[in-house]
N, C-alpha and C positions, 0 to 999 in steps of 0.2 A: 325221518330222523331215527337213528338207531340208538337206543339207550340200554346199557348193560348194568346189572347190579353185581357187585363183586364182594366176596367174603374177605377173610383175613389175608393180608399181604405180608406183614411183618418185615417190610423193607426188602422183600425178595422181588425185585422189579423185572427180572428176566422173563418169567411167565406172563407178566402184565404186558411187557413189550411185545411178546409173541402174539398174545391175544389181540392187542390193538392192531398189529400189522395184518392179521388175518380177518378180523371182524370190522375194523374201521368204524368204531362207534363214535357218535358225536359227543355222548356223555357217558360217564361211568359214575354210578352212585355206589360208594364204598362203605361197608358196614363196620368200620372200626378195626383196630390193630393194623392200621396203615403202616405202622412202624416208624413213628416220628421220633428220631433221636439226633437232631442237628448239632447238639453240643459235643458230639463225638464223631463229627464228620471225618471219614477216612481212617478212623481208628478201629482196631479189632478188639473185641472183648468177649469174655465168656461169663455166662450166668445161667445156671440150671441147664435146661435143655437147649437154650439158645447159645450154643457154643460157636465160637469164632464168628460172631456177628459183626458185620461191618455196615455202617450207614454211609451210603453214597447217593445223594439225591440226584446227581448228574447222570446216573445210570438209567433213570426213568426217561423213556423216549415216547412221551404221550403226544407230541407234536400238536395237532389241532384238537385232539380229544380233551374235553374238559372233565376233570375228576373232582367230584364233590365228596368229601369224606368226613365221617363223624369219628370221635375218639373212641378207642377201645380201652382196655386196661393195660396193654403193652405199648405205652407211649410215654414220652418225656413230658409229664404234666407241668414241670417247672417252665419249660419252653412254651407249652400251650397257653399257660396263664398270661404270657406276655403278648399274645397275638391280639391285635386290634380287630374286633368283629366287623368294623367298617372297612378294614383293609386286610381281608382274609385270604388273598391270593399268596400262598406261602411259597409256591414254586410256579413256574410258567404253566398257566391253565390248570392249576391244582389249588383247590379251595378248601380251607378248613371250616367245617360247619359245626359251630359250638352247639351245645344243648339248647333246644327250643328254636333253632333256626329253620325257616321255611324256604323251600325252593319251589317256585311255580313253573311247571313244565309248559311247553308250547300248546299242549292240549288242555291247559288250564287246571290240570290236576295239581294238588298241592302236596308236597312231600315234607314231612316233619322229620328232622334229624335229632335224635336224642341218644347219644352214645354213652358208653361207660359200662363198667362191670367190675366185680370183685376179682382180684388176682388170687388164685389158689396156690400160686408158686411163690408167695411172698417170702417164705423161709429161705429161698435160694437167692434172694435179691436184697440189695442194700437200700434202706429207705432213703428216697430222694436223690439217689445217685444218678448222674447224667448217663451212666453206662448201664442201661437196663435196670434201673431202680424201680421201686414201687412207690405209689403216692396215695395219700388219703383221698385225693380228689377223683380217683378212678371211679368210685361208686356214685350213682345218681343221688343227689341230696334233696332234702325237703325244700330248700331254696330253689333248686332247679324246677321242681314241680310247681311251686307257687308262682313262678315267673313264666309258665307256659302260656303261649298266645291263645286267645279266645277266637279261634277261626275254625272253619270246617277243614278237616284233613282227610285226604284220600289215601295216602301212602305213608307208612312210617318206616324210617331207616334207623335201626338201632344196632347195638353190639350184641347184647344178649336179648332174651325174649321174656315176655310176661309169664306169670305162673300158670295162666290158663292154657297155654300151648303145651300139648303133650309131647315133650321133647325127650329123645334118648340122650340124656345128659350125663356125660362122663364126670361132671363135677358133682354129681348127686351125693357122693360119699363125703364131701367136704362141707364146710359151714355154709349156711344159706346166704345167698347173694341178695342184699337188700335192694339192689338195682332191679331185680325181677318184681319185687313188690311195687316199686315206683312205676314200672312199665305196665303193671296191671291197672294202675290208676290211669295211665295214658290210654290204654285200650278202652276202658270204660268211659273216658271223657270224650274221645273222638270217634269211636266206632269206625275205624278205617276199613277199607275194602281189601287193602294189600298191606302186608308187613314183611320186611326182609331183615335178617340179622345173621350173625356168624357165631364166633366164639367157641362153638362146640367142635369145630374141625370135622364135622360130619354132615353130609348133605341130607336134609330131611324136609318134608313138606306136609302140610295138613290144613285143616280148616276149623276155625272156632266161630260158631254162629255165622255171621256173614263175612268174616275176615279170613281170606286165604293167606297162609303164611309160608315162608320159605326160609329155612336155615341153611346157609351156605358153608361149604368147607373152606379150606385155606390153600394157598398156592403150593405149599410143600406137602400136601396130602393127596391121596389118590382120588378122593371123592370130588364131586363137581363143585368148583369154587366160584363160578360165575354163571349167570343165566340172563337171557334178555328180560327186560322189564315187561310184565304182562300188560 
């Protein structure tokens, strides 16, 4: 079984379709900013650097490839809040993994999904707009942390990374993201062996104690935006 981990997609499904056609993965684990904007399906809108954005879920051709994705900060959280966690197949073979959700792989490794992050581009977006708005729910909350499962976790899939990871962060000149503090708690609670995230739009990798981490780029950037699961 081939499993691929993917960084930010932002609804740009063309590169995803190409990758699926060439690699034929059974599963894709996606690290947030999937680009979930169903309330403006087929509409074009502009906001900040996301100019002429169009959401078209039917352009994704994943066929038999199952995609499991956690939320980023560039998603329609108003829509996400209405998804039933017990009925999370939001498109054919596409599954929304809310914070604290666990996926057990065939090799019995357990993946914890805990997405979210602070939007540094809020000034260019309208609060709670269905067309690329920003939402308070973007950041990981105290409640999310309190409701984490008490299980052994091998792999974490998140959107941003914990403070302990030495990331070349282009967000560094902006206000601190409290989601990174929450993820530091996750790191020290579970001590996972592998961690994957995106958000920085720059491919990076490193190791913190026994945890090997990978920061993936995005489909619209030149850096590597997907890698096979280790």
